RODO-2510 file (C-alpha; in nm, 4 decimals, decimal comma):
residues 152
     n   res          X          Y          Z
     1     m    -2,0875    -5,5327     3,4648
     2     k    -2,4548    -5,4900     3,4434
     3     r    -2,6695    -5,1974     3,5259
     4     n    -3,0422    -5,2361     3,5604
     5     g    -3,0047    -5,5681     3,3962
     6     f    -2,8383    -5,4350     3,0853
     7     p    -2,4701    -5,4765     3,0090
     8     l    -2,2741    -5,1468     3,0046
     9     r    -2,1103    -5,0685     2,6764
    10     r    -1,8415    -4,8132     2,6352
    11     l    -1,9373    -4,5933     2,3441
    12     a    -1,6561    -4,4929     2,1127
    13     g    -1,6572    -4,1516     1,9419
    14     f    -1,7026    -3,7843     2,0190
    15     t    -1,9992    -3,5955     2,1421
    16     l    -2,1591    -3,3257     1,9332
    17     i    -2,0355    -3,0490     2,1644
    18     e    -1,6766    -3,1734     2,1366
    19     l    -1,6980    -3,1666     1,7569
    20     m    -1,8463    -2,8161     1,7602
    21     v    -1,5653    -2,6872     1,9839
    22     v    -1,3005    -2,8328     1,7520
    23     v    -1,4646    -2,6867     1,4398
    24     t    -1,4910    -2,3450     1,6100
    25     l    -1,1230    -2,3501     1,7056
    26     i    -1,0230    -2,4422     1,3502
    27     a    -1,2381    -2,1587     1,2096
    28     i    -1,0823    -1,9034     1,4470
    29     a    -0,7291    -2,0206     1,3637
    30     t    -0,8006    -2,0071     0,9894
    31     a    -0,9407    -1,6546     1,0147
    32     g    -0,6342    -1,5418     1,2108
    33     v    -0,3988    -1,6832     0,9496
    34     m    -0,5955    -1,5251     0,6645
    35     f    -0,5786    -1,1800     0,8243
    36     a    -0,2086    -1,2206     0,8987
    37     l    -0,1210    -1,3292     0,5449
    38     r    -0,3487    -1,1090     0,3386
    39     d    -0,1946    -0,8404     0,1233
    40     s    -0,4829    -0,6389    -0,0028
    41     a    -0,4633    -0,4065    -0,2992
    42     m    -0,5098    -0,1069    -0,0700
    43     d    -0,2147    -0,2092     0,1482
    44     a     0,0071    -0,2430    -0,1591
    45     l    -0,1138     0,0914    -0,2933
    46     e    -0,0459     0,2540     0,0449
    47     r     0,3111     0,1191     0,0467
    48     d     0,3743     0,2527    -0,3040
    49     a     0,2274     0,5924    -0,2132
    50     q     0,4384     0,6214     0,1050
    51     r     0,7493     0,5206    -0,0886
    52     l     0,6738     0,7750    -0,3631
    53     a     0,6266     1,0542    -0,1076
    54     a     0,9656     0,9706     0,0461
    55     v     1,1341     0,9532    -0,2968
    56     l     0,9865     1,2894    -0,3987
    57     e     1,1043     1,4548    -0,0772
    58     s     1,4514     1,3077    -0,1217
    59     a     1,4650     1,4308    -0,4823
    60     r     1,3416     1,7717    -0,3693
    61     a     1,6235     1,7933    -0,1132
    62     q     1,8828     1,6820    -0,3712
    63     s     1,7489     1,9436    -0,6115
    64     r     1,7951     2,2212    -0,3564
    65     a     2,1425     2,0958    -0,2658
    66     s     2,2615     2,0729    -0,6271
    67     g     2,0864     2,3878    -0,7496
    68     g     1,9238     2,2090    -1,0448
    69     a     1,5644     2,1077    -1,1071
    70     v     1,4679     1,7410    -1,0757
    71     r     1,1823     1,6067    -1,2857
    72     w     0,9657     1,3076    -1,1853
    73     q     0,7981     1,1305    -1,4778
    74     a     0,5591     0,8336    -1,4643
    75     q     0,6289     0,5343    -1,6862
    76     a     0,4316     0,2210    -1,7713
    77     n     0,5431     0,0188    -1,4675
    78     g     0,7053     0,2814    -1,2494
    79     y     0,8744     0,6185    -1,2746
    80     v     1,2026     0,7898    -1,3480
    81     l     1,3782     1,0869    -1,1873
    82     q     1,5696     1,3103    -1,4260
    83     g     1,8120     1,5872    -1,3339
    84     l     1,9697     1,4278    -1,0274
    85     p     2,3432     1,4855    -0,9752
    86     r     2,3913     1,1095    -1,0209
    87     p     2,1489     0,9684    -1,2789
    88     a     1,9053     0,7202    -1,1258
    89     p     1,7685     0,4184    -1,3127
    90     a     1,3949     0,3871    -1,3689
    91     q     1,2149     0,2646    -1,0579
    92     t     0,9344     0,0090    -1,0615
    93     w     0,6342     0,0073    -0,8309
    94     l     0,6457    -0,2335    -0,5385
    95     s     0,3125    -0,3753    -0,6560
    96     e     0,2568    -0,4711    -1,0177
    97     q    -0,0994    -0,3399    -0,9819
    98     t    -0,0063     0,0234    -0,9045
    99     r    -0,0846     0,2743    -1,1775
   100     v    -0,0649     0,6553    -1,2153
   101     q    -0,3779     0,8413    -1,3233
   102     s    -0,2157     1,1743    -1,4039
   103     p     0,1137     1,1065    -1,5810
   104     a     0,2116     1,4752    -1,6055
   105     p     0,5709     1,5368    -1,4945
   106     v     0,6390     1,6866    -1,1526
   107     v     0,9194     1,9427    -1,1317
   108     l     1,0964     1,9614    -0,7965
   109     g     1,3119     2,2548    -0,6908
   110     p     1,5652     2,3967    -0,6801
   111     e     1,3681     2,6720    -0,5075
   112     p     1,2341     2,5877    -0,1616
   113     l     0,8832     2,6824    -0,2727
   114     i     0,7449     2,4862    -0,5684
   115     p     0,3993     2,4991    -0,7281
   116     p     0,1393     2,2718    -0,5689
   117     q     0,1741     1,9165    -0,7000
   118     r    -0,0501     1,6082    -0,6906
   119     i     0,0007     1,2549    -0,8211
   120     e    -0,2958     1,0178    -0,8266
   121     l    -0,2254     0,6479    -0,7767
   122     y    -0,4759     0,3661    -0,8178
   123     s    -0,4821    -0,0114    -0,8205
   124     a    -0,5343    -0,1794    -1,1593
   125     h    -0,6981    -0,4672    -0,9733
   126     q    -0,9468    -0,2389    -0,7959
   127     p    -0,9588     0,0982    -0,9788
   128     q    -1,1955     0,2513    -0,7236
   129     q    -0,9144     0,2406    -0,4658
   130     r    -0,7137     0,5601    -0,5078
   131     l    -0,4550     0,7564    -0,3144
   132     w    -0,2957     1,0926    -0,3833
   133     v     0,0618     1,1963    -0,3113
   134     a     0,0483     1,5735    -0,2827
   135     s     0,2230     1,8854    -0,1637
   136     d     0,1014     2,2429    -0,1457
   137     g     0,4489     2,3520    -0,2558
   138     l     0,5780     2,4426     0,0885
   139     r     0,5015     2,1367     0,3004
   140     p     0,6486     1,7912     0,2340
   141     f     0,4762     1,5447     0,0049
   142     a     0,2224     1,3356     0,1924
   143     v    -0,0276     1,0616     0,1157
   144     q    -0,3910     1,1734     0,1023
   145     r    -0,6906     0,9410     0,1041
   146     s    -0,9184     1,1885    -0,0718
   147     a    -0,8819     1,4262    -0,3630
   148     q    -0,9486     1,7211    -0,1307
   149     g    -0,6486     1,9174    -0,0146
   150     n    -0,4344     2,2202    -0,0832
   151     a    -0,2805     2,0934    -0,4052
   152     p    -0,4655     2,1316    -0,7384
***
């Protein structure tokens, strides 16, 4: 067919707007996957801190039940609990990057009221990221995002 005297050609290819839409969709999908798969140092540190708070509360309860003191001690790649009725093996951190700033031992129980305690955790990969697992001696151990609090 001819139009205005010129033969009509069917152009093969995509328009610029079609290409831009496809690139935008790929960028959005990639960003979604990156956020879903990322495991930042702070997330790993948070998991280790929450786990430590639970372990300390469990050890505190076992100490009260058995009538003997339980001692938490940091090690190079984890920690150990001493004084439990059944000896526990040394535990490792969930993240290889988790470190303890203050390796002083923490004594738990057997009295319901213990001295205020604080353990500072940080990421070896990003040392400025820090969390504290602390108790004022009466309340349960909890994760704190700042050094401020009731514990020393």
